[in-house]
C-alpha positions as CSV (number, residue, x, y, z in Angstrom):
1,M,-67.7,-41.6,38.2
2,N,-64.5,-41.6,36.3
3,T,-64.3,-40.7,32.6
4,E,-61.3,-41.4,30.4
5,V,-61.0,-39.9,26.9
6,I,-58.5,-41.2,24.4
7,Y,-57.6,-39.0,21.4
8,T,-56.5,-40.1,17.9
9,D,-52.8,-39.6,18.7
10,G,-53.0,-41.8,21.9
11,S,-53.2,-38.7,24.2
12,M,-55.6,-39.1,27.0
13,S,-57.7,-37.0,29.5
14,E,-59.1,-38.5,32.7
15,F,-61.8,-36.8,34.6
16,V,-62.4,-37.7,38.2
17,D,-64.3,-36.2,41.1
18,G,-61.2,-34.2,42.3
19,G,-60.2,-32.8,38.9
20,S,-58.6,-34.0,35.7
21,I,-55.3,-35.4,34.3
22,H,-54.2,-34.7,30.7
23,D,-51.3,-36.4,29.0
24,G,-50.0,-36.2,25.4
25,P,-49.8,-33.5,22.8
26,L,-53.4,-33.6,21.5
27,A,-54.9,-33.5,25.0
28,I,-52.7,-30.5,25.9
29,E,-53.5,-28.7,22.7
30,R,-57.2,-29.3,23.4
31,L,-56.8,-27.6,26.8
32,R,-55.0,-24.6,25.2
33,L,-57.8,-24.3,22.7
34,I,-60.5,-24.4,25.5
35,T,-58.6,-21.6,27.3
36,A,-58.3,-19.5,24.2
37,K,-62.0,-20.1,23.4
38,H,-63.0,-18.8,26.8
39,A,-60.7,-15.8,26.7
40,L,-62.2,-14.8,23.3
41,S,-65.8,-15.5,24.2
42,V,-65.6,-13.5,27.5
43,Y,-63.9,-10.6,25.6
44,L,-66.5,-10.6,22.8
45,R,-69.4,-10.9,25.2
46,T,-68.3,-8.3,27.8
47,G,-65.4,-6.4,26.4
48,R,-63.3,-7.5,29.4
49,Q,-60.1,-9.5,29.3
50,L,-59.4,-12.4,31.7
51,T,-55.7,-11.3,31.8
52,A,-53.9,-8.3,30.4
53,N,-54.1,-8.6,26.6
54,G,-55.6,-12.2,27.0
55,A,-57.8,-12.2,23.9
56,H,-55.0,-11.0,21.7
57,M,-52.5,-13.5,23.1
58,A,-55.1,-16.3,22.7
59,V,-55.2,-15.5,19.0
60,K,-51.5,-15.0,18.5
61,N,-50.1,-17.7,20.7
62,V,-52.7,-20.5,20.3
63,I,-55.0,-20.1,17.3
64,E,-52.8,-18.5,14.7
65,P,-50.0,-21.2,14.9
66,L,-52.6,-24.0,14.5
67,T,-54.5,-22.5,11.6
68,G,-51.7,-20.7,9.8
69,K,-53.9,-17.7,9.4
70,T,-53.2,-14.1,10.5
71,Y,-56.3,-12.5,12.2
72,K,-57.0,-8.8,12.4
73,R,-57.0,-7.3,15.8
74,S,-60.6,-6.1,15.3
75,R,-63.7,-7.6,16.7
76,K,-64.4,-9.3,13.4
77,G,-60.9,-10.8,13.5
78,K,-61.5,-12.2,17.0
79,E,-64.9,-13.6,16.0
80,E,-63.2,-15.4,13.1
81,A,-60.5,-16.7,15.4
82,L,-63.1,-17.9,17.8
83,A,-65.0,-19.8,15.0
84,D,-61.8,-21.4,13.9
85,C,-60.9,-22.3,17.5
86,E,-64.3,-24.0,18.0
87,A,-63.9,-25.9,14.7
88,L,-60.5,-27.2,15.8
89,L,-61.9,-28.3,19.2
90,A,-64.8,-30.1,17.4
91,A,-62.3,-31.9,15.1
92,I,-60.2,-33.1,18.1
93,E,-63.2,-34.2,20.1
94,S,-65.0,-35.9,17.2
95,G,-62.2,-38.5,17.0
96,A,-62.1,-39.1,20.7
97,V,-63.1,-42.3,22.4
98,V,-64.8,-42.0,25.8
99,Y,-64.8,-44.6,28.5
100,V,-67.0,-44.1,31.5
101,E,-66.4,-46.2,34.7
102,E,-68.9,-45.9,37.5
103,D,-67.5,-46.2,41.0
104,E,-69.2,-48.5,43.3
């Protein structure tokens, strides 16, 4: 089964059995946010980082530029960044149109 998602700026993501294809600024930004979300949630849940300094870099390189906020390096700052990241993802996904094609 193939699924194609079109975002408000015309970007698209296509999900097929072998993986996915992403094209356009909003689709790529969504992927970056998903990666940042997972880096932060793993860190907050376990205290471990997926990569060296991964949670901090997710905040500084992905979330801060999009929100215009500066987050504290504390746990509370990371929790706030995670909440903002999830809100940004919801905003992107709420405007998406999904097409599902079933393979015969």
